[in-house]
KOLGU-4560 file (N, C-alpha, C; in nm, 3 decimals, padded with zeros to 5 digits):
<recs>
<n_xx: 00.056 n_yy: -00.136 n_zz: 00.006 ca_xx: -00.003 ca_yy: 00.005 ca_zz: 00.000 c_xx: 00.099 c_yy: 00.079 c_zz: 00.013 mol: A seq: 1 type: MET>
<n_xx: 00.203 n_yy: 00.099 n_zz: 00.067 ca_xx: 00.274 ca_yy: 00.216 ca_zz: 00.098 c_xx: 00.383 c_yy: 00.235 c_zz: -00.039 mol: A seq: 2 type: LEU>
<n_xx: 00.383 n_yy: 00.181 n_zz: -00.106 ca_xx: 00.453 ca_yy: 00.202 ca_zz: -00.288 c_xx: 00.364 c_yy: 00.232 c_zz: -00.339 mol: A seq: 3 type: LEU>
<n_xx: 00.218 n_yy: 00.187 n_zz: -00.394 ca_xx: 00.103 ca_yy: 00.291 ca_zz: -00.414 c_xx: 00.075 c_yy: 00.370 c_zz: -00.403 mol: A seq: 4 type: ASN>
<n_xx: 00.106 n_yy: 00.434 n_zz: -00.245 ca_xx: 00.110 ca_yy: 00.603 ca_zz: -00.231 c_xx: 00.260 c_yy: 00.676 c_zz: -00.295 mol: A seq: 5 type: ILE>
<n_xx: 00.364 n_yy: 00.586 n_zz: -00.281 ca_xx: 00.465 ca_yy: 00.687 ca_zz: -00.322 c_xx: 00.500 c_yy: 00.671 c_zz: -00.489 mol: A seq: 6 type: ALA>
<n_xx: 00.413 n_yy: 00.573 n_zz: -00.550 ca_xx: 00.408 ca_yy: 00.600 ca_zz: -00.702 c_xx: 00.310 c_yy: 00.705 c_zz: -00.714 mol: A seq: 7 type: ALA>
<n_xx: 00.220 n_yy: 00.660 n_zz: -00.686 ca_xx: 00.059 ca_yy: 00.785 ca_zz: -00.742 c_xx: 00.149 c_yy: 00.930 c_zz: -00.672 mol: A seq: 8 type: LEU>
<n_xx: 00.220 n_yy: 00.944 n_zz: -00.606 ca_xx: 00.259 ca_yy: 01.092 ca_zz: -00.572 c_xx: 00.369 c_yy: 01.121 c_zz: -00.672 mol: A seq: 9 type: MET>
<n_xx: 00.459 n_yy: 01.005 n_zz: -00.699 ca_xx: 00.520 ca_yy: 01.036 ca_zz: -00.837 c_xx: 00.475 c_yy: 01.094 c_zz: -00.927 mol: A seq: 10 type: GLN>
<n_xx: 00.360 n_yy: 01.029 n_zz: -00.949 ca_xx: 00.280 ca_yy: 01.032 ca_zz: -01.097 c_xx: 00.211 c_yy: 01.204 c_zz: -01.106 mol: A seq: 11 type: ILE>
<n_xx: 00.141 n_yy: 01.218 n_zz: -01.012 ca_xx: 00.126 ca_yy: 01.350 ca_zz: -00.962 c_xx: 00.253 c_yy: 01.437 c_zz: -01.022 mol: A seq: 12 type: ALA>
<n_xx: 00.379 n_yy: 01.445 n_zz: -00.962 ca_xx: 00.442 ca_yy: 01.562 ca_zz: -00.932 c_xx: 00.495 c_yy: 01.557 c_zz: -01.068 mol: A seq: 13 type: LEU>
<n_xx: 00.469 n_yy: 01.446 n_zz: -01.117 ca_xx: 00.543 ca_yy: 01.463 ca_zz: -01.288 c_xx: 00.410 c_yy: 01.501 c_zz: -01.439 mol: A seq: 14 type: LEU>
<n_xx: 00.326 n_yy: 01.512 n_zz: -01.375 ca_xx: 00.189 ca_yy: 01.565 ca_zz: -01.478 c_xx: 00.194 c_yy: 01.680 c_zz: -01.367 mol: A seq: 15 type: GLN>
<n_xx: 00.205 n_yy: 01.747 n_zz: -01.297 ca_xx: 00.254 ca_yy: 01.884 ca_zz: -01.223 c_xx: 00.389 c_yy: 01.898 c_zz: -01.312 mol: A seq: 16 type: LYS>
<n_xx: 00.485 n_yy: 01.911 n_zz: -01.360 ca_xx: 00.568 ca_yy: 01.927 ca_zz: -01.403 c_xx: 00.560 c_yy: 01.895 c_zz: -01.564 mol: A seq: 17 type: GLU>
<n_xx: 00.510 n_yy: 01.854 n_zz: -01.611 ca_xx: 00.472 ca_yy: 01.854 ca_zz: -01.754 c_xx: 00.350 c_yy: 01.996 c_zz: -01.845 mol: A seq: 18 type: SER>
<n_xx: 00.279 n_yy: 02.027 n_zz: -01.716 ca_xx: 00.206 ca_yy: 02.165 ca_zz: -01.738 c_xx: 00.302 c_yy: 02.279 c_zz: -01.738 mol: A seq: 19 type: GLU>
<n_xx: 00.400 n_yy: 02.297 n_zz: -01.673 ca_xx: 00.503 ca_yy: 02.421 ca_zz: -01.668 c_xx: 00.513 c_yy: 02.426 c_zz: -01.796 mol: A seq: 20 type: ILE>
<n_xx: 00.500 n_yy: 02.582 n_zz: -01.844 ca_xx: 00.505 ca_yy: 02.638 ca_zz: -01.966 c_xx: 00.630 c_yy: 02.620 c_zz: -01.962 mol: A seq: 21 type: PRO>
<n_xx: 00.700 n_yy: 02.587 n_zz: -02.127 ca_xx: 00.818 ca_yy: 02.623 ca_zz: -02.184 c_xx: 00.961 c_yy: 02.703 c_zz: -02.170 mol: A seq: 22 type: VAL>
<n_xx: 00.888 n_yy: 02.842 n_zz: -02.144 ca_xx: 00.976 ca_yy: 02.950 ca_zz: -02.097 c_xx: 01.030 c_yy: 02.926 c_zz: -01.917 mol: A seq: 23 type: GLU>
<n_xx: 00.947 n_yy: 02.837 n_zz: -01.852 ca_xx: 01.012 ca_yy: 02.895 ca_zz: -01.705 c_xx: 01.113 c_yy: 02.747 c_zz: -01.715 mol: A seq: 24 type: GLU>
<n_xx: 01.054 n_yy: 02.635 n_zz: -01.767 ca_xx: 01.181 ca_yy: 02.531 ca_zz: -01.801 c_xx: 01.264 c_yy: 02.611 c_zz: -01.873 mol: A seq: 25 type: LEU>
<n_xx: 01.328 n_yy: 02.646 n_zz: -01.959 ca_xx: 01.383 ca_yy: 02.735 ca_zz: -01.973 c_xx: 01.521 c_yy: 02.851 c_zz: -01.868 mol: A seq: 26 type: LEU>
<n_xx: 01.374 n_yy: 02.905 n_zz: -01.841 ca_xx: 01.434 ca_yy: 02.992 ca_zz: -01.719 c_xx: 01.535 c_yy: 02.918 c_zz: -01.599 mol: A seq: 27 type: ARG>
<n_xx: 01.474 n_yy: 02.797 n_zz: -01.582 ca_xx: 01.516 ca_yy: 02.699 ca_zz: -01.470 c_xx: 01.638 c_yy: 02.618 c_zz: -01.481 mol: A seq: 28 type: ARG>
<n_xx: 01.629 n_yy: 02.590 n_zz: -01.629 ca_xx: 01.738 ca_yy: 02.466 ca_zz: -01.638 c_xx: 01.839 c_yy: 02.575 c_zz: -01.752 mol: A seq: 29 type: TYR>
<n_xx: 01.815 n_yy: 02.658 n_zz: -01.767 ca_xx: 01.921 ca_yy: 02.750 ca_zz: -01.913 c_xx: 02.061 c_yy: 02.750 c_zz: -01.826 mol: A seq: 30 type: LYS>
<n_xx: 02.069 n_yy: 02.785 n_zz: -01.705 ca_xx: 02.212 ca_yy: 02.722 ca_zz: -01.652 c_xx: 02.246 c_yy: 02.595 c_zz: -01.636 mol: A seq: 31 type: LYS>
<n_xx: 02.177 n_yy: 02.530 n_zz: -01.638 ca_xx: 02.286 ca_yy: 02.398 ca_zz: -01.614 c_xx: 02.312 c_yy: 02.346 c_zz: -01.780 mol: A seq: 32 type: GLU>
<n_xx: 02.248 n_yy: 02.387 n_zz: -01.836 ca_xx: 02.323 ca_yy: 02.373 ca_zz: -02.007 c_xx: 02.476 c_yy: 02.419 c_zz: -02.063 mol: A seq: 33 type: ILE>
<n_xx: 02.570 n_yy: 02.321 n_zz: -02.060 ca_xx: 02.639 ca_yy: 02.430 ca_zz: -02.105 c_xx: 02.694 c_yy: 02.506 c_zz: -02.100 mol: A seq: 34 type: ALA>
<n_xx: 02.765 n_yy: 02.614 n_zz: -02.100 ca_xx: 02.835 ca_yy: 02.755 ca_zz: -02.149 c_xx: 02.850 c_yy: 02.749 c_zz: -02.255 mol: A seq: 35 type: SER>
<n_xx: 02.864 n_yy: 02.877 n_zz: -02.357 ca_xx: 02.901 ca_yy: 02.881 ca_zz: -02.472 c_xx: 03.052 c_yy: 02.846 c_zz: -02.459 mol: A seq: 36 type: PRO>
<n_xx: 03.138 n_yy: 02.920 n_zz: -02.381 ca_xx: 03.305 ca_yy: 02.879 ca_zz: -02.358 c_xx: 03.308 c_yy: 02.734 c_zz: -02.361 mol: A seq: 37 type: ASP>
<n_xx: 03.246 n_yy: 02.661 n_zz: -02.238 ca_xx: 03.229 ca_yy: 02.511 ca_zz: -02.268 c_xx: 03.185 c_yy: 02.491 c_zz: -02.363 mol: A seq: 38 type: ARG>
<n_xx: 03.104 n_yy: 02.502 n_zz: -02.444 ca_xx: 03.060 ca_yy: 02.457 ca_zz: -02.541 c_xx: 03.141 c_yy: 02.432 c_zz: -02.717 mol: A seq: 39 type: LYS>
<n_xx: 03.218 n_yy: 02.569 n_zz: -02.712 ca_xx: 03.354 ca_yy: 02.619 ca_zz: -02.796 c_xx: 03.426 c_yy: 02.524 c_zz: -02.777 mol: A seq: 40 type: SER>
<n_xx: 03.476 n_yy: 02.486 n_zz: -02.669 ca_xx: 03.605 ca_yy: 02.430 ca_zz: -02.631 c_xx: 03.596 c_yy: 02.308 c_zz: -02.650 mol: A seq: 41 type: GLU>
<n_xx: 03.447 n_yy: 02.227 n_zz: -02.671 ca_xx: 03.446 ca_yy: 02.064 ca_zz: -02.649 c_xx: 03.404 c_yy: 02.057 c_zz: -02.785 mol: A seq: 42 type: ASP>
<n_xx: 03.347 n_yy: 02.171 n_zz: -02.872 ca_xx: 03.333 ca_yy: 02.146 ca_zz: -03.018 c_xx: 03.493 c_yy: 02.151 c_zz: -03.099 mol: A seq: 43 type: GLY>
<n_xx: 03.556 n_yy: 02.234 n_zz: -03.042 ca_xx: 03.693 ca_yy: 02.226 ca_zz: -03.125 c_xx: 03.764 c_yy: 02.103 c_zz: -03.074 mol: A seq: 44 type: ILE>
<n_xx: 03.744 n_yy: 02.074 n_zz: -02.934 ca_xx: 03.812 ca_yy: 01.909 ca_zz: -02.892 c_xx: 03.798 c_yy: 01.796 c_zz: -02.992 mol: A seq: 45 type: GLU>
<n_xx: 03.628 n_yy: 01.820 n_zz: -03.003 ca_xx: 03.574 ca_yy: 01.740 ca_zz: -03.089 c_xx: 03.590 c_yy: 01.747 c_zz: -03.225 mol: A seq: 46 type: SER>
<n_xx: 03.602 n_yy: 01.864 n_zz: -03.307 ca_xx: 03.642 ca_yy: 01.867 ca_zz: -03.352 c_xx: 03.782 c_yy: 01.796 c_zz: -03.429 mol: A seq: 47 type: GLU>
<n_xx: 03.879 n_yy: 01.788 n_zz: -03.340 ca_xx: 04.073 ca_yy: 01.764 ca_zz: -03.355 c_xx: 04.043 c_yy: 01.600 c_zz: -03.347 mol: A seq: 48 type: ASN>
<n_xx: 03.933 n_yy: 01.569 n_zz: -03.266 ca_xx: 03.924 ca_yy: 01.416 ca_zz: -03.246 c_xx: 03.888 c_yy: 01.337 c_zz: -03.398 mol: A seq: 49 type: ARG>
<n_xx: 03.801 n_yy: 01.385 n_zz: -03.428 ca_xx: 03.707 ca_yy: 01.337 ca_zz: -03.580 c_xx: 03.892 c_yy: 01.350 c_zz: -03.638 mol: A seq: 50 type: ILE>
<n_xx: 03.979 n_yy: 01.479 n_zz: -03.674 ca_xx: 04.027 ca_yy: 01.504 ca_zz: -03.779 c_xx: 04.166 c_yy: 01.378 c_zz: -03.753 mol: A seq: 51 type: ALA>
<n_xx: 04.224 n_yy: 01.372 n_zz: -03.629 ca_xx: 04.271 ca_yy: 01.292 ca_zz: -03.608 c_xx: 04.260 c_yy: 01.104 c_zz: -03.693 mol: A seq: 52 type: ASP>
<n_xx: 04.166 n_yy: 01.080 n_zz: -03.609 ca_xx: 04.046 ca_yy: 00.977 ca_zz: -03.669 c_xx: 04.043 c_yy: 00.934 c_zz: -03.816 mol: A seq: 53 type: THR>
<n_xx: 04.059 n_yy: 01.083 n_zz: -03.861 ca_xx: 04.045 ca_yy: 01.050 ca_zz: -04.074 c_xx: 04.161 c_yy: 01.064 c_zz: -04.047 mol: A seq: 54 type: ALA>
<n_xx: 04.261 n_yy: 01.095 n_zz: -04.007 ca_xx: 04.406 ca_yy: 01.077 ca_zz: -04.063 c_xx: 04.438 c_yy: 00.928 c_zz: -04.039 mol: A seq: 55 type: ILE>
<n_xx: 04.420 n_yy: 00.899 n_zz: -03.916 ca_xx: 04.427 ca_yy: 00.698 ca_zz: -03.878 c_xx: 04.378 c_yy: 00.684 c_zz: -03.990 mol: A seq: 56 type: ALA>
<n_xx: 04.214 n_yy: 00.667 n_zz: -03.994 ca_xx: 04.178 ca_yy: 00.594 ca_zz: -04.111 c_xx: 04.289 c_yy: 00.621 c_zz: -04.295 mol: A seq: 57 type: ALA>
<n_xx: 04.308 n_yy: 00.716 n_zz: -04.295 ca_xx: 04.341 ca_yy: 00.696 ca_zz: -04.456 c_xx: 04.462 c_yy: 00.608 c_zz: -04.436 mol: A seq: 58 type: ARG>
<n_xx: 04.547 n_yy: 00.630 n_zz: -04.316 ca_xx: 04.653 ca_yy: 00.565 ca_zz: -04.355 c_xx: 04.660 c_yy: 00.402 c_zz: -04.289 mol: A seq: 59 type: SER>
<n_xx: 04.558 n_yy: 00.386 n_zz: -04.261 ca_xx: 04.466 ca_yy: 00.274 ca_zz: -04.279 c_xx: 04.476 c_yy: 00.216 c_zz: -04.391 mol: A seq: 60 type: ALA>
<n_xx: 04.486 n_yy: 00.267 n_zz: -04.520 ca_xx: 04.398 ca_yy: 00.264 ca_zz: -04.622 c_xx: 04.557 c_yy: 00.156 c_zz: -04.709 mol: A seq: 61 type: GLN>
<n_xx: 04.476 n_yy: 00.045 n_zz: -04.764 ca_xx: 04.655 ca_yy: 00.043 ca_zz: -04.879 c_xx: 04.607 c_yy: 00.147 c_zz: -04.949 mol: A seq: 62 type: PRO>
<n_xx: 04.798 n_yy: 00.147 n_zz: -05.018 ca_xx: 04.788 ca_yy: 00.253 ca_zz: -05.116 c_xx: 04.791 c_yy: 00.195 c_zz: -05.223 mol: A seq: 63 type: THR>
<n_xx: 04.753 n_yy: 00.077 n_zz: -05.290 ca_xx: 04.775 ca_yy: -00.008 ca_zz: -05.365 c_xx: 04.693 c_yy: -00.096 c_zz: -05.405 mol: A seq: 64 type: GLY>
<n_xx: 04.649 n_yy: -00.232 n_zz: -05.565 ca_xx: 04.570 ca_yy: -00.356 ca_zz: -05.501 c_xx: 04.641 c_yy: -00.470 c_zz: -05.567 mol: A seq: 65 type: ASN>
<n_xx: 04.798 n_yy: -00.420 n_zz: -05.534 ca_xx: 04.816 ca_yy: -00.538 ca_zz: -05.592 c_xx: 05.029 c_yy: -00.542 c_zz: -05.472 mol: A seq: 66 type: THR>
<n_xx: 05.118 n_yy: -00.651 n_zz: -05.517 ca_xx: 05.219 ca_yy: -00.661 ca_zz: -05.414 c_xx: 05.285 c_yy: -00.566 c_zz: -05.438 mol: A seq: 67 type: PHE>
<n_xx: 05.289 n_yy: -00.502 n_zz: -05.565 ca_xx: 05.401 ca_yy: -00.435 ca_zz: -05.628 c_xx: 05.396 c_yy: -00.311 c_zz: -05.576 mol: A seq: 68 type: LEU>
<n_xx: 05.248 n_yy: -00.271 n_zz: -05.527 ca_xx: 05.196 ca_yy: -00.137 ca_zz: -05.559 c_xx: 05.131 c_yy: -00.116 c_zz: -05.355 mol: A seq: 69 type: THR>
<n_xx: 05.138 n_yy: -00.186 n_zz: -05.333 ca_xx: 05.124 ca_yy: -00.154 ca_zz: -05.148 c_xx: 05.241 c_yy: -00.228 c_zz: -05.069 mol: A seq: 70 type: THR>
<n_xx: 05.280 n_yy: -00.248 n_zz: -04.992 ca_xx: 05.398 ca_yy: -00.284 ca_zz: -04.861 c_xx: 05.269 c_yy: -00.332 c_zz: -04.790 mol: A seq: 71 type: ASN>
<n_xx: 05.271 n_yy: -00.523 n_zz: -04.761 ca_xx: 05.207 ca_yy: -00.587 ca_zz: -04.637 c_xx: 05.228 c_yy: -00.620 c_zz: -04.518 mol: A seq: 72 type: VAL>
<n_xx: 05.255 n_yy: -00.595 n_zz: -04.432 ca_xx: 05.289 ca_yy: -00.607 ca_zz: -04.342 c_xx: 05.254 c_yy: -00.749 c_zz: -04.236 mol: A seq: 73 type: ARG>
<n_xx: 05.133 n_yy: -00.800 n_zz: -04.247 ca_xx: 05.068 ca_yy: -00.924 ca_zz: -04.205 c_xx: 05.101 c_yy: -01.050 c_zz: -04.254 mol: A seq: 74 type: THR>
<n_xx: 05.131 n_yy: -01.142 n_zz: -04.182 ca_xx: 05.189 ca_yy: -01.256 ca_zz: -04.287 c_xx: 05.078 c_yy: -01.305 c_zz: -04.302 mol: A seq: 75 type: LYS>
<n_xx: 05.065 n_yy: -01.417 n_zz: -04.338 ca_xx: 04.937 ca_yy: -01.495 ca_zz: -04.379 c_xx: 04.935 c_yy: -01.556 c_zz: -04.239 mol: A seq: 76 type: PHE>
<n_xx: 04.812 n_yy: -01.612 n_zz: -04.202 ca_xx: 04.798 ca_yy: -01.703 ca_zz: -04.089 c_xx: 04.789 c_yy: -01.820 c_zz: -04.099 mol: A seq: 77 type: PRO>
<n_xx: 04.846 n_yy: -01.887 n_zz: -04.061 ca_xx: 04.864 ca_yy: -02.034 ca_zz: -04.036 c_xx: 04.741 c_yy: -02.145 c_zz: -04.007 mol: A seq: 78 type: PHE>
<n_xx: 04.701 n_yy: -02.065 n_zz: -03.947 ca_xx: 04.536 ca_yy: -02.153 ca_zz: -03.937 c_xx: 04.440 c_yy: -02.120 c_zz: -04.076 mol: A seq: 79 type: LEU>
<n_xx: 04.506 n_yy: -02.041 n_zz: -04.147 ca_xx: 04.369 ca_yy: -02.074 ca_zz: -04.297 c_xx: 04.449 c_yy: -02.174 c_zz: -04.415 mol: A seq: 80 type: LEU>
<n_xx: 04.378 n_yy: -02.288 n_zz: -04.460 ca_xx: 04.409 ca_yy: -02.374 ca_zz: -04.520 c_xx: 04.435 c_yy: -02.363 c_zz: -04.643 mol: A seq: 81 type: LYS>
<n_xx: 04.369 n_yy: -02.273 n_zz: -04.737 ca_xx: 04.386 ca_yy: -02.202 ca_zz: -04.871 c_xx: 04.414 c_yy: -02.120 c_zz: -04.838 mol: A seq: 82 type: HIS>
<n_xx: 04.510 n_yy: -02.038 n_zz: -04.973 ca_xx: 04.561 ca_yy: -01.920 ca_zz: -04.996 c_xx: 04.461 c_yy: -01.786 c_zz: -05.032 mol: A seq: 83 type: PRO>
<n_xx: 04.455 n_yy: -01.675 n_zz: -04.949 ca_xx: 04.415 ca_yy: -01.574 ca_zz: -05.051 c_xx: 04.457 c_yy: -01.537 c_zz: -05.118 mol: A seq: 84 type: LEU>
<n_xx: 04.390 n_yy: -01.443 n_zz: -05.248 ca_xx: 04.429 ca_yy: -01.382 ca_zz: -05.335 c_xx: 04.472 c_yy: -01.300 c_zz: -05.324 mol: A seq: 85 type: ARG>
<n_xx: 04.586 n_yy: -01.241 n_zz: -05.387 ca_xx: 04.644 ca_yy: -01.139 ca_zz: -05.353 c_xx: 04.562 c_yy: -00.987 c_zz: -05.271 mol: A seq: 86 type: GLU>
<n_xx: 04.466 n_yy: -00.971 n_zz: -05.358 ca_xx: 04.385 ca_yy: -00.815 ca_zz: -05.335 c_xx: 04.316 c_yy: -00.882 c_zz: -05.180 mol: A seq: 87 type: TYR>
<n_xx: 04.285 n_yy: -00.975 n_zz: -05.156 ca_xx: 04.233 ca_yy: -00.989 ca_zz: -05.039 c_xx: 04.375 c_yy: -01.018 c_zz: -04.935 mol: A seq: 88 type: GLN>
<n_xx: 04.462 n_yy: -01.034 n_zz: -04.934 ca_xx: 04.551 ca_yy: -01.035 ca_zz: -04.831 c_xx: 04.615 c_yy: -00.866 c_zz: -04.794 mol: A seq: 89 type: HIS>
<n_xx: 04.626 n_yy: -00.836 n_zz: -04.961 ca_xx: 04.623 ca_yy: -00.672 ca_zz: -04.920 c_xx: 04.466 c_yy: -00.584 c_zz: -04.817 mol: A seq: 90 type: ILE>
<n_xx: 04.367 n_yy: -00.671 n_zz: -04.839 ca_xx: 04.244 ca_yy: -00.647 ca_zz: -04.726 c_xx: 04.285 c_yy: -00.657 c_zz: -04.635 mol: A seq: 91 type: GLY>
<n_xx: 04.315 n_yy: -00.802 n_zz: -04.586 ca_xx: 04.342 ca_yy: -00.822 ca_zz: -04.455 c_xx: 04.388 c_yy: -00.781 c_zz: -04.394 mol: A seq: 92 type: LEU>
<n_xx: 04.557 n_yy: -00.723 n_zz: -04.408 ca_xx: 04.662 ca_yy: -00.632 ca_zz: -04.416 c_xx: 04.545 c_yy: -00.485 c_zz: -04.367 mol: A seq: 93 type: ASP>
<n_xx: 04.472 n_yy: -00.459 n_zz: -04.480 ca_xx: 04.411 ca_yy: -00.325 ca_zz: -04.401 c_xx: 04.359 c_yy: -00.321 c_zz: -04.264 mol: A seq: 94 type: GLY>
<n_xx: 04.268 n_yy: -00.460 n_zz: -04.233 ca_xx: 04.180 ca_yy: -00.495 ca_zz: -04.157 c_xx: 04.231 c_yy: -00.499 c_zz: -04.064 mol: A seq: 95 type: LEU>
<n_xx: 04.412 n_yy: -00.557 n_zz: -04.061 ca_xx: 04.492 ca_yy: -00.572 ca_zz: -03.930 c_xx: 04.500 c_yy: -00.462 c_zz: -03.862 mol: A seq: 96 type: VAL>
<n_xx: 04.548 n_yy: -00.308 n_zz: -03.960 ca_xx: 04.626 ca_yy: -00.193 ca_zz: -03.938 c_xx: 04.474 c_yy: -00.157 c_zz: -03.838 mol: A seq: 97 type: THR>
<n_xx: 04.377 n_yy: -00.137 n_zz: -03.917 ca_xx: 04.219 ca_yy: -00.076 ca_zz: -03.846 c_xx: 04.216 c_yy: -00.142 c_zz: -03.692 mol: A seq: 98 type: MET>
<n_xx: 04.276 n_yy: -00.244 n_zz: -03.703 ca_xx: 04.229 ca_yy: -00.323 ca_zz: -03.572 c_xx: 04.375 c_yy: -00.299 c_zz: -03.444 mol: A seq: 99 type: TYR>
<n_xx: 04.466 n_yy: -00.259 n_zz: -03.533 ca_xx: 04.552 ca_yy: -00.172 ca_zz: -03.416 c_xx: 04.590 c_yy: -00.053 c_zz: -03.420 mol: A seq: 100 type: GLU>
<n_xx: 04.468 n_yy: 00.034 n_zz: -03.468 ca_xx: 04.513 ca_yy: 00.147 ca_zz: -03.478 c_xx: 04.334 c_yy: 00.184 c_zz: -03.408 mol: A seq: 101 type: LYS>
<n_xx: 04.290 n_yy: 00.028 n_zz: -03.342 ca_xx: 04.156 ca_yy: 00.044 ca_zz: -03.294 c_xx: 04.070 c_yy: 00.154 c_zz: -03.358 mol: A seq: 102 type: ARG>
<n_xx: 04.037 n_yy: 00.140 n_zz: -03.526 ca_xx: 03.946 ca_yy: 00.201 ca_zz: -03.575 c_xx: 03.871 c_yy: 00.190 c_zz: -03.620 mol: A seq: 103 type: LEU>
<n_xx: 03.697 n_yy: 00.166 n_zz: -03.677 ca_xx: 03.571 ca_yy: 00.093 ca_zz: -03.730 c_xx: 03.629 c_yy: 00.100 c_zz: -03.873 mol: A seq: 104 type: ASN>
<n_xx: 03.579 n_yy: 00.002 n_zz: -03.945 ca_xx: 03.569 ca_yy: -00.006 ca_zz: -04.031 c_xx: 03.445 c_yy: -00.060 c_zz: -04.137 mol: A seq: 105 type: GLY>
<n_xx: 03.427 n_yy: -00.051 n_zz: -04.249 ca_xx: 03.261 ca_yy: -00.121 ca_zz: -04.282 c_xx: 03.423 c_yy: -00.201 c_zz: -04.418 mol: A seq: 106 type: LEU>
<n_xx: 03.343 n_yy: -00.335 n_zz: -04.415 ca_xx: 03.410 ca_yy: -00.402 ca_zz: -04.513 c_xx: 03.288 c_yy: -00.459 c_zz: -04.645 mol: A seq: 107 type: LEU>
<n_xx: 03.297 n_yy: -00.355 n_zz: -04.710 ca_xx: 03.180 ca_yy: -00.387 ca_zz: -04.872 c_xx: 03.239 c_yy: -00.448 c_zz: -04.951 mol: A seq: 108 type: ALA>
<n_xx: 03.204 n_yy: -00.445 n_zz: -05.072 ca_xx: 03.251 ca_yy: -00.481 ca_zz: -05.217 c_xx: 03.184 c_yy: -00.602 c_zz: -05.262 mol: A seq: 109 type: ASP>
<n_xx: 03.199 n_yy: -00.553 n_zz: -05.402 ca_xx: 03.066 ca_yy: -00.674 ca_zz: -05.480 c_xx: 03.061 c_yy: -00.778 c_zz: -05.433 mol: A seq: 110 type: GLU>
<n_xx: 02.981 n_yy: -00.873 n_zz: -05.428 ca_xx: 02.948 ca_yy: -01.049 ca_zz: -05.413 c_xx: 03.070 c_yy: -01.126 c_zz: -05.455 mol: A seq: 111 type: MET>
<n_xx: 03.133 n_yy: -01.216 n_zz: -05.403 ca_xx: 03.136 ca_yy: -01.305 ca_zz: -05.445 c_xx: 03.349 c_yy: -01.283 c_zz: -05.410 mol: A seq: 112 type: GLY>
<n_xx: 03.428 n_yy: -01.152 n_zz: -05.360 ca_xx: 03.511 ca_yy: -01.092 ca_zz: -05.366 c_xx: 03.580 c_yy: -01.155 c_zz: -05.274 mol: A seq: 113 type: LEU>
<n_xx: 03.549 n_yy: -01.210 n_zz: -05.164 ca_xx: 03.612 ca_yy: -01.276 ca_zz: -05.045 c_xx: 03.601 c_yy: -01.227 c_zz: -04.959 mol: A seq: 114 type: GLY>
<n_xx: 03.467 n_yy: -01.130 n_zz: -04.862 ca_xx: 03.478 ca_yy: -01.062 ca_zz: -04.785 c_xx: 03.442 c_yy: -01.139 c_zz: -04.647 mol: A seq: 115 type: LYS>
<n_xx: 03.414 n_yy: -01.287 n_zz: -04.679 ca_xx: 03.398 ca_yy: -01.367 ca_zz: -04.511 c_xx: 03.525 c_yy: -01.407 c_zz: -04.557 mol: A seq: 116 type: THR>
<n_xx: 03.621 n_yy: -01.503 n_zz: -04.617 ca_xx: 03.729 ca_yy: -01.560 ca_zz: -04.593 c_xx: 03.805 c_yy: -01.390 c_zz: -04.526 mol: A seq: 117 type: ILE>
<n_xx: 03.802 n_yy: -01.316 n_zz: -04.559 ca_xx: 03.877 ca_yy: -01.185 ca_zz: -04.517 c_xx: 03.885 c_yy: -01.158 c_zz: -04.384 mol: A seq: 118 type: MET>
<n_xx: 03.744 n_yy: -01.198 n_zz: -04.333 ca_xx: 03.699 ca_yy: -01.166 ca_zz: -04.204 c_xx: 03.776 c_yy: -01.372 c_zz: -04.087 mol: A seq: 119 type: THR>
<n_xx: 03.738 n_yy: -01.447 n_zz: -04.220 ca_xx: 03.786 ca_yy: -01.496 ca_zz: -04.165 c_xx: 03.932 c_yy: -01.530 c_zz: -04.140 mol: A seq: 120 type: ILE>
<n_xx: 03.998 n_yy: -01.475 n_zz: -04.179 ca_xx: 04.148 ca_yy: -01.438 ca_zz: -04.195 c_xx: 04.217 c_yy: -01.340 c_zz: -04.118 mol: A seq: 121 type: ALA>
<n_xx: 04.098 n_yy: -01.258 n_zz: -04.071 ca_xx: 04.140 ca_yy: -01.147 ca_zz: -03.971 c_xx: 04.118 c_yy: -01.199 c_zz: -03.821 mol: A seq: 122 type: LEU>
<n_xx: 04.016 n_yy: -01.297 n_zz: -03.789 ca_xx: 04.034 ca_yy: -01.349 ca_zz: -03.708 c_xx: 04.122 c_yy: -01.504 c_zz: -03.678 mol: A seq: 123 type: LEU>
<n_xx: 04.118 n_yy: -01.528 n_zz: -03.778 ca_xx: 04.332 ca_yy: -01.637 ca_zz: -03.769 c_xx: 04.426 c_yy: -01.546 c_zz: -03.742 mol: A seq: 124 type: ALA>
<n_xx: 04.441 n_yy: -01.426 n_zz: -03.818 ca_xx: 04.517 ca_yy: -01.421 ca_zz: -03.757 c_xx: 04.528 c_yy: -01.292 c_zz: -03.609 mol: A seq: 125 type: HIS>
<n_xx: 04.417 n_yy: -01.307 n_zz: -03.577 ca_xx: 04.353 ca_yy: -01.241 ca_zz: -03.437 c_xx: 04.438 c_yy: -01.344 c_zz: -03.304 mol: A seq: 126 type: LEU>
<n_xx: 04.445 n_yy: -01.472 n_zz: -03.364 ca_xx: 04.445 ca_yy: -01.566 ca_zz: -03.286 c_xx: 04.563 c_yy: -01.641 c_zz: -03.318 mol: A seq: 127 type: ALA>
<n_xx: 04.628 n_yy: -01.639 n_zz: -03.452 ca_xx: 04.790 ca_yy: -01.706 ca_zz: -03.435 c_xx: 04.929 c_yy: -01.559 c_zz: -03.385 mol: A seq: 128 type: CYS>
<n_xx: 04.892 n_yy: -01.436 n_zz: -03.412 ca_xx: 04.974 ca_yy: -01.342 ca_zz: -03.363 c_xx: 04.978 c_yy: -01.289 c_zz: -03.209 mol: A seq: 129 type: GLU>
<n_xx: 04.828 n_yy: -01.234 n_zz: -03.149 ca_xx: 04.730 ca_yy: -01.176 ca_zz: -03.032 c_xx: 04.774 c_yy: -01.264 c_zz: -02.953 mol: A seq: 130 type: LYS>
<n_xx: 04.673 n_yy: -01.431 n_zz: -02.928 ca_xx: 04.615 ca_yy: -01.509 ca_zz: -02.879 c_xx: 04.488 c_yy: -01.476 c_zz: -02.837 mol: A seq: 131 type: GLY>
<n_xx: 04.440 n_yy: -01.423 n_zz: -02.902 ca_xx: 04.313 ca_yy: -01.369 ca_zz: -02.879 c_xx: 04.198 c_yy: -01.478 c_zz: -02.949 mol: A seq: 132 type: ILE>
</recs>
């Protein structure tokens, strides 16, 4: 019974607050909103973080699509039974680089080019090299 009374009181309070005019709410809570100085500092910090992430993401992208035009650092995972195609190995290197730099990414291309095997290769690499 005591719980019902507390719940009814809470509902009544919420109902009363919902009827407060917008102007009154702004006057009450405007000071709690971030001040312009803090907002601009946070905005600049956020922009710097985004720019740094974009630079890191660009550095993770392969520079070519063959071994002659790209420097691949990732060794072929010994857990895989079949070899990767050249472009898949380059893609694996990009995925590993993104993992190491803690970047998110999207693996997307035409059907049948090996997204599944590249994902399996990434997991095999993590198992072999990182013990994950």
